[in-house]
KEVO-116664 format. One line per 8 residues: their letters; for each residue z, x, y of N, C-alpha, C, O. Coordinates in Angstrom, 1 decimal. Each point is the difference from the previous one (the first is absolute). Layout:
N
A = Z,X,Y,Z,X,Y,Z,X,Y,Z,X,Y; ...
//
This chain:
160
XXXXXXXX = 0.0,0.8,-1.2,0.0,-0.8,1.2,0.0,0.9,1.2,0.9,0.8,0.2; -1.9,-1.0,0.7,-0.1,0.9,1.1,-0.4,-0.9,1.3,-0.5,-1.0,-0.1; 0.9,1.6,1.2,-0.4,-0.6,1.3,-0.9,1.0,0.7,0.4,1.1,0.3; -1.6,-1.6,0.0,-1.0,0.9,0.6,-0.2,1.3,-0.8,-0.2,1.1,0.5; 0.3,-1.2,-1.9,-0.1,1.1,-0.8,1.2,0.9,-0.1,-0.1,1.1,-0.6; 1.2,-1.4,1.2,1.2,0.8,0.0,1.2,-0.8,-0.6,0.0,-1.2,-0.1; 0.9,2.0,-0.4,1.3,-0.6,-0.5,0.8,-0.7,1.1,0.0,0.5,1.1; 0.6,-1.6,-1.4,0.8,-0.7,1.0,1.1,0.9,0.6,0.3,-0.1,1.2
XXXXXXXX = 0.3,1.0,-1.9,1.0,0.9,0.5,-0.5,0.9,1.1,0.6,0.3,1.0; -1.9,0.1,-1.2,-0.6,0.9,1.1,-0.3,-0.9,1.2,0.2,0.5,1.1; -0.6,-1.7,-1.3,-0.3,-0.9,1.2,1.3,-0.2,0.7,0.1,0.0,1.3; 1.0,-0.3,-2.0,1.3,-0.2,0.6,0.5,1.2,0.8,0.5,-0.1,1.1; -0.7,1.3,-1.7,0.4,1.2,0.7,-0.8,0.2,1.3,0.5,0.5,1.0; -1.8,-0.8,-1.1,-0.9,0.1,1.2,0.5,-0.9,1.1,0.1,0.3,1.2; 0.2,-1.6,-1.6,0.5,-1.0,0.9,1.3,0.5,0.7,0.2,-0.2,1.2; 0.7,0.7,-2.1,1.3,0.4,0.5,-0.2,1.2,1.0,0.7,0.0,1.1
XXXXXXXX = -1.5,0.9,-1.4,-0.2,1.2,0.9,-0.7,-0.5,1.3,0.3,0.5,1.1; -1.2,-1.5,-1.2,-0.7,-0.5,1.1,1.0,-0.7,1.0,-0.1,0.1,1.2; 1.0,-0.9,-1.8,1.0,-0.7,0.8,0.9,1.0,0.7,0.3,-0.1,1.2; 0.1,1.2,-1.9,0.8,1.0,0.6,-0.7,0.7,1.2,0.6,0.3,1.0; -1.9,0.0,-1.2,-0.8,0.7,1.0,-0.1,-0.9,1.2,0.1,0.5,1.2; -0.5,-1.7,-1.4,-0.1,-1.0,1.1,1.3,-0.1,0.8,0.0,-0.1,1.2; 1.1,0.0,-2.0,1.3,-0.1,0.7,0.3,1.2,0.8,0.5,-0.1,1.1; -0.8,1.3,-1.6,0.4,1.2,0.7,-0.9,0.2,1.2,0.5,0.5,1.0
XXXXXXXX = -1.7,-1.0,-1.0,-1.0,0.3,1.1,0.0,-1.2,1.0,-0.1,0.3,1.2; 0.2,-1.5,-1.7,-0.3,-1.1,0.9,1.1,-1.1,0.2,0.2,-0.5,1.1; 0.4,0.2,-2.2,1.0,-1.2,0.0,1.4,0.5,-0.1,0.4,0.8,-0.8; 0.4,-1.4,1.7,1.5,0.4,0.0,0.7,-0.8,-1.1,0.8,-0.9,0.4; -1.0,1.1,-1.7,0.7,-0.7,-1.0,1.2,0.8,-0.5,-0.1,1.2,-0.1; 1.1,-2.0,-0.3,1.1,0.7,-0.6,-0.3,0.3,-1.5,-1.0,-0.5,-0.5; 1.9,1.3,-0.1,-0.2,0.3,-1.4,0.2,-1.2,-0.9,-0.7,-0.1,-1.0; 1.5,-0.8,1.4,0.2,-1.3,-0.7,-1.2,-0.8,0.0,-0.4,-0.6,-1.0
XXXXXXXX = -0.3,0.6,2.2,-1.2,-0.8,0.1,-1.1,0.6,-0.9,-0.8,-0.7,-0.6; 0.7,2.0,0.6,-1.0,0.7,-0.8,0.3,-0.2,-1.5,-1.0,-0.2,-0.7; 2.2,0.2,0.4,0.4,-0.2,-1.4,-0.4,-1.5,-0.4,-0.4,-0.2,-1.2; 0.6,-0.7,2.1,-0.3,-1.4,-0.3,-1.5,-0.2,-0.2,-0.5,-0.7,-0.8; -0.3,1.4,1.7,-1.5,0.0,-0.2,-0.4,0.6,-1.3,-0.9,-0.6,-0.7; 1.5,1.7,0.4,-0.4,0.6,-1.3,0.4,-0.8,-1.2,-0.7,-0.1,-1.0; 1.8,-0.6,1.1,0.4,-0.9,-1.1,-0.9,-1.2,-0.2,-0.2,-0.4,-1.1; -0.3,-0.1,2.2,-0.9,-1.2,-0.1,-1.3,0.5,-0.6,-0.7,-0.7,-0.7
XXXXXXXX = 0.3,1.9,1.1,-1.3,0.6,-0.6,0.2,0.2,-1.5,-0.9,-0.3,-0.7; 2.0,0.8,0.3,0.3,0.2,-1.4,0.0,-1.3,-0.8,-0.5,-0.1,-1.1; 1.2,-0.9,1.7,0.1,-1.3,-0.6,-1.4,-0.6,-0.1,-0.4,-0.7,-1.0; -0.4,0.9,2.0,-1.4,-0.6,0.0,-0.8,0.6,-1.1,-0.8,-0.6,-0.7; 0.9,2.0,0.5,-0.7,0.6,-1.1,0.5,-0.4,-1.3,-0.7,-0.1,-1.0; 2.0,-0.3,0.9,0.6,-0.5,-1.2,-0.6,-1.3,-0.4,-0.3,-0.3,-1.1; 0.1,-0.6,2.1,-0.6,-1.3,-0.2,-1.5,0.2,-0.5,-0.4,-0.6,-0.9; -0.3,1.5,1.6,-1.4,0.3,-0.4,0.0,0.5,-1.4,-0.9,-0.4,-0.8
XXXXXXXX = 1.8,1.3,0.4,0.0,0.6,-1.3,0.3,-1.1,-1.0,-0.6,0.0,-1.1; 1.5,-0.9,1.4,0.4,-1.1,-0.9,-1.2,-0.9,-0.3,-0.3,-0.4,-1.1; -0.5,0.1,2.2,-1.2,-0.8,-0.2,-1.0,0.7,-0.7,-0.7,-0.6,-0.9; 0.5,1.9,1.1,-1.0,0.8,-0.7,0.3,0.1,-1.5,-1.0,0.2,-0.8; 2.2,-0.2,0.4,0.4,0.2,-1.4,0.5,-1.3,-0.6,0.6,0.1,-1.1; -0.9,-1.2,1.6,0.5,-1.2,-0.5,-0.5,-0.4,-1.4,0.6,-0.7,-0.7; -1.8,1.2,0.4,-0.6,-0.2,-1.3,0.8,0.7,-1.1,0.0,-0.4,-1.2; 0.6,1.5,1.5,0.7,0.8,-1.0,1.4,-0.5,-0.3,0.4,0.0,-1.1
XXXXXXXX = 0.2,-0.6,2.1,1.4,-0.5,-0.2,0.1,-1.5,0.1,1.1,-0.5,0.0; -2.2,-0.2,0.0,0.0,-1.4,0.0,0.5,-0.6,1.4,0.3,-1.2,0.1; -0.3,2.0,0.9,0.3,-0.5,1.3,1.5,0.0,0.3,0.4,-0.5,1.0; 0.4,1.0,-1.9,1.5,0.0,0.2,0.5,0.8,1.1,1.1,-0.2,0.5; -1.9,1.2,-0.1,0.5,0.9,1.1,-0.3,-0.5,1.4,0.4,0.6,1.0; -1.2,-1.7,-0.9,-0.5,-0.4,1.3,1.2,-0.6,0.8,0.2,0.3,1.2; 0.5,-1.2,-1.9,1.1,-0.7,0.7,1.1,1.0,0.6,0.3,-0.1,1.2; 0.2,1.0,-2.0,0.9,1.0,0.6,-0.6,0.8,1.1,0.7,0.4,1.0
XXXXXXXX = -2.0,0.0,-1.1,-0.6,0.7,1.0,-0.1,-0.7,1.3,0.2,0.5,1.1; -0.5,-1.8,-1.2,-0.1,-0.9,1.2,1.4,-0.2,0.6,0.1,0.0,1.3; 0.9,-0.1,-2.1,1.3,-0.2,0.5,0.5,1.3,0.7,0.6,0.0,1.1; -1.0,1.2,-1.6,0.4,1.2,0.6,-0.8,0.2,1.3,0.6,0.5,1.0; -1.8,-0.9,-0.9,-0.8,0.1,1.2,0.7,-0.9,1.1,0.0,0.3,1.1; 0.4,-1.5,-1.5,0.6,-0.9,0.9,1.3,0.6,0.6,0.3,-0.2,1.1; 0.5,0.8,-2.0,1.2,0.6,0.5,-0.3,1.1,1.0,0.7,0.2,1.0; -1.7,0.6,-1.4,-0.4,1.1,1.0,-0.5,-0.6,1.3,0.3,0.6,1.1
XXXXXXXX = -1.0,-1.7,-1.2,-0.5,-0.6,1.3,1.1,-0.6,0.8,0.0,0.1,1.2; 1.0,-0.7,-1.8,1.2,-0.4,0.7,0.7,1.1,0.6,0.4,0.0,1.2; -0.2,1.1,-1.9,0.6,1.2,0.5,-0.7,0.6,1.2,0.6,0.3,1.0; -1.9,-0.3,-1.1,-0.9,0.5,1.1,0.2,-0.9,1.2,0.2,0.5,1.2; -0.2,-1.8,-1.4,0.3,-0.9,1.2,1.3,0.2,0.6,0.1,0.0,1.2; 1.0,0.2,-2.0,1.3,0.2,0.5,0.1,1.3,0.8,0.6,0.1,1.0; -1.3,0.9,-1.5,0.1,1.3,0.6,-0.7,-0.1,1.4,0.4,0.7,1.0; -1.5,-1.5,-0.9,-0.7,-0.1,1.3,0.5,-1.2,0.9,-0.6,-0.3,0.9
XXXXXXXX = 1.8,-0.2,-1.3,0.6,-0.9,0.9,0.0,-1.5,-0.3,0.5,-0.8,0.8; -1.1,0.4,-1.9,0.0,-1.4,-0.4,1.4,-0.4,-0.4,0.7,0.8,-0.7; -0.2,-1.9,1.2,1.3,-0.4,-0.3,0.0,-1.1,-1.1,-0.4,-1.1,0.3; 1.0,1.4,-1.5,0.1,-0.9,-1.1,1.4,-0.1,-0.4,0.7,1.1,-0.2; -0.2,-2.3,-0.1,1.3,-0.1,-0.6,-0.1,0.3,-1.5,-1.1,0.0,-0.6; 2.2,0.1,-0.1,0.0,0.2,-1.4,-0.6,-1.3,-0.7,-0.7,0.2,-1.0; 1.0,-1.3,1.5,-0.6,-1.3,-0.6,-1.5,0.0,0.2,-0.7,-0.4,-1.0; 0.2,0.8,2.1,-1.4,0.0,0.2,-0.7,1.0,-1.0,-1.1,-0.3,-0.5
XXXXXXXX = 1.7,1.5,0.4,-0.5,1.0,-0.9,0.0,-0.5,-1.4,-1.0,0.1,-0.8; 2.1,-0.7,0.3,0.0,-0.6,-1.3,-1.0,-1.1,-0.2,-0.6,-0.1,-1.1; 0.4,-0.7,2.1,-1.0,-1.1,-0.1,-1.4,0.6,-0.2,-0.8,-0.6,-0.7; 0.5,1.6,1.5,-1.3,0.6,-0.1,-0.2,0.6,-1.4,-1.1,-0.2,-0.6; 2.1,0.9,0.1,-0.1,0.6,-1.3,-0.1,-1.0,-1.1,-0.8,0.1,-1.0; 1.5,-1.2,1.1,-0.1,-1.1,-1.0,-1.4,-0.7,0.0,-0.5,-0.3,-1.0; 0.0,0.1,2.2,-1.3,-0.6,0.1,-1.1,0.9,-0.6,-0.9,-0.4,-0.7; 1.0,1.7,1.0,-1.0,1.0,-0.6,0.1,0.0,-1.5,-1.0,0.1,-0.7
XXXXXXXX = 2.3,-0.1,0.2,0.2,0.0,-1.4,-0.6,-1.2,-0.7,-0.6,0.0,-1.0; 0.7,-1.2,1.7,-0.5,-1.2,-0.6,-1.5,0.0,0.1,-0.7,-0.4,-1.0; 0.1,0.8,2.1,-1.5,0.1,0.0,-0.5,1.0,-1.0,-1.0,-0.2,-0.7; 1.7,1.3,0.5,-0.4,0.9,-1.1,0.1,-0.6,-1.3,-0.9,0.3,-0.9; 1.9,-1.1,0.6,0.1,-0.6,-1.3,-1.1,-1.1,-0.2,-0.4,-0.2,-1.1; -0.1,-0.4,2.2,-1.1,-0.9,-0.2,-1.3,0.7,-0.4,-0.8,-0.6,-0.7; 0.6,1.7,1.3,-1.3,0.7,-0.3,0.0,1.0,-1.1,-1.0,0.3,-0.6; 2.2,0.2,0.2,0.1,1.0,-1.1,0.6,-0.8,-1.2,1.2,-0.3,0.1
XXXXXXXX = -2.0,0.1,-1.1,0.5,-0.8,-1.1,0.9,0.9,-0.9,-0.4,1.1,-0.4; 1.6,-1.6,0.2,0.9,0.7,-0.9,-0.1,-0.6,-1.3,-0.1,-1.2,-0.1; 0.1,2.0,-1.0,-0.1,-0.5,-1.3,1.3,-0.8,-0.4,1.1,0.6,0.0; -1.2,-1.9,-0.2,1.2,-0.8,-0.3,0.0,-0.6,-1.4,1.0,-0.5,-0.4; -2.2,0.5,-0.2,-0.1,-0.6,-1.3,-0.6,1.0,-1.0,-1.0,0.6,0.4; 1.6,-0.4,-1.5,-0.6,0.9,-1.0,-1.4,-0.4,-0.5,-0.2,-1.2,-0.1; -0.6,2.1,-0.2,-1.3,-0.3,-0.6,0.1,-0.6,-1.4,-0.8,-0.9,-0.3; 1.8,1.2,-0.4,0.3,-0.5,-1.3,1.4,0.1,-0.3,0.8,0.7,0.7
XXXXXXXX = -0.3,-1.4,-1.8,1.4,0.1,-0.3,0.2,1.3,-0.8,-0.5,0.2,-1.1; 1.4,0.7,1.7,0.2,1.2,-0.7,0.7,-0.2,-1.4,1.0,-0.8,0.0; -1.4,1.4,-1.0,0.6,-0.1,-1.3,-0.4,-1.2,-0.8,0.6,-0.3,-1.0; -1.6,-0.4,1.5,-0.5,-1.2,-0.7,-0.7,0.5,-1.3,-0.7,1.0,0.0; 0.9,-1.8,-1.1,-0.6,0.3,-1.2,-1.1,-1.1,-0.3,0.1,-1.1,0.6; -1.0,1.4,-1.4,-1.2,-1.0,-0.2,0.4,-1.4,-0.4,-0.7,-0.9,0.4; 1.8,0.7,-1.1,0.3,-1.4,-0.4,0.6,-0.8,1.1,0.4,-1.2,-0.2; -0.2,1.8,1.4,0.5,-0.8,1.2,1.4,0.2,0.2,0.5,-0.4,1.1
XXXXXXXX = 0.3,1.0,-2.0,1.4,0.2,0.3,0.1,1.3,0.8,-0.9,0.8,0.0; 2.0,-0.7,0.6,0.3,1.2,0.9,0.8,1.0,-0.8,0.9,-0.4,-0.8; -1.1,1.7,1.1,0.8,1.0,-0.6,1.4,-0.2,0.5,0.2,-0.3,1.1; 0.8,0.6,-2.0,1.4,-0.2,0.4,0.5,-1.4,-0.3,1.1,-0.3,0.3; -1.9,-0.6,-0.9,0.4,-1.3,-0.3,0.9,0.1,-1.2,-0.1,0.9,-0.8; 1.0,-1.9,0.6,0.9,0.0,-1.2,-0.8,0.2,-1.3,-1.0,-0.6,-0.2; 1.6,1.4,-0.7,-0.6,0.2,-1.3,0.5,-1.1,-0.9,1.2,-0.2,-0.1; -2.1,-0.4,-0.7,0.5,-1.0,-0.9,0.9,0.5,-1.1,-0.1,1.2,-0.3
XXXXXXXX = 1.0,-2.0,-0.1,1.0,0.4,-1.0,-0.7,0.5,-1.3,-0.9,-0.6,-0.5; 1.5,1.7,0.0,-0.6,0.6,-1.2,-1.3,0.8,0.1,-0.5,0.4,-1.0; 0.0,-0.2,2.3,-1.2,0.7,0.1,0.2,1.5,0.0,-1.0,0.7,-0.2; 2.2,-0.2,0.4,0.2,1.4,-0.1,0.5,0.3,-1.4,0.9,-0.7,-0.5; -1.4,1.8,-0.1,0.4,0.3,-1.4,1.5,0.4,0.0,0.4,0.8,0.8; 0.3,-1.4,-1.7,1.4,0.3,-0.2,1.0,-0.7,0.9,1.2,0.1,-0.2; -1.7,-0.9,1.2,0.9,-0.6,0.9,-0.5,-1.5,0.2,-1.2,-0.3,-0.1; 2.2,-0.6,0.2,-0.3,-1.4,0.3,1.1,-0.5,0.9,1.1,0.0,-0.4
XXXXXXXX = -1.5,-0.4,1.6,0.9,-0.5,0.9,-0.3,-1.5,0.3,-1.1,-0.3,0.4; 2.0,-0.6,-0.7,-0.3,-1.4,0.2,1.0,-0.6,1.0,1.1,-0.4,-0.5; -1.3,0.5,1.8,0.9,-0.5,1.0,0.3,-1.5,-0.2,1.1,-0.4,0.4; -2.0,-0.4,-0.8,0.2,-1.4,-0.1,1.1,-0.4,-1.0,0.7,-1.0,0.2; -0.6,1.8,-1.3,1.0,-0.3,-1.0,1.2,0.8,0.1,1.0,-0.1,-0.8; -0.9,1.0,1.8,1.2,0.8,0.2,0.0,1.1,-0.9,1.1,0.7,-0.1; -2.1,-0.4,-0.7,0.0,1.1,-0.9,-0.1,1.4,0.7,-0.4,0.1,1.2; 0.9,0.9,-1.9,0.0,1.3,0.6,-1.1,0.8,-0.5,-1.0,-0.5,-0.6
XXXXXXXX = 1.1,1.8,0.8,-1.1,0.9,-0.5,0.3,0.3,-1.5,1.2,0.4,-0.3; -2.1,-0.6,-0.5,0.2,0.3,-1.4,-1.0,1.0,-0.5,-1.2,0.0,0.5; 1.6,0.8,-1.4,-1.0,1.0,-0.5,-0.1,1.2,0.9,-0.7,1.0,-0.4; 1.3,-0.9,1.5,-0.1,1.1,0.9,1.2,0.9,-0.1,0.8,-0.1,-1.0; -0.5,0.9,2.0,1.1,1.0,0.0,1.3,-0.7,0.3,1.0,0.5,-0.3; -1.0,-1.7,1.0,1.2,-0.6,0.3,0.2,-1.2,-0.9,-0.8,-0.9,-0.1; 1.9,0.9,-0.7,0.2,-1.1,-1.0,0.5,-1.3,0.7,0.5,0.1,1.1; -0.8,-1.2,-1.8,0.5,-1.3,0.5,1.5,0.0,-0.1,0.6,0.6,-0.9
XXXXXXXX = 0.2,-1.2,1.8,1.4,-0.1,-0.1,0.4,-0.9,-1.2,-0.7,-0.9,-0.3; 1.8,1.2,-0.3,0.5,-0.8,-1.1,0.3,-1.4,0.5,0.4,-0.2,1.1; -0.5,-0.8,-2.0,0.4,-1.4,0.4,1.5,0.0,0.3,0.8,0.8,-0.5; -0.4,-1.7,1.4,1.4,-0.1,0.4,1.0,-0.2,-1.1,1.1,0.5,0.1; -1.5,-1.4,-1.1,1.0,-0.2,-1.1,0.1,1.1,-0.9,1.0,0.0,-0.8; -1.9,1.0,0.7,0.1,1.1,-0.9,0.8,1.2,0.7,0.2,1.0,-0.7; 0.1,-1.1,2.0,0.6,1.1,0.7,1.5,0.1,-0.4,0.6,1.0,0.5; 0.0,-1.9,-1.2,1.4,-0.1,-0.3,0.7,1.2,-0.6,1.2,-0.1,-0.2
//
């Protein structure tokens, strides 16, 4: 995956160096503002990378990347003087998460029942009485394990 034939890390480094050069020569930005600009650039490349690789991971990385970008955008706004309360920030993040959930399908139903056997029963279902060699457990009659390593308890009248 490349941007203009280059790796995204190289593009991000170029953008970061460019912001620092413009700041040093022309714009009176603080280090915090430069860091916020760099973080939004990194988050933007993260979103681009998530979209570019969505066929490999089924799109599962898009939603976290968009949420990260939104956090970086909110931070950038706050650094440059936008006034948001905690409730407003939480509402923005919740809205973006919901929009992301609408567009990025999360797998919620299995393609098939894991452990299913051809006769329609599921693996791990109760074993019929007497189907295991040497053991027979019959819960309906209150019987114990017979023929196995644990003997049946003696009848109550014989315990005397």
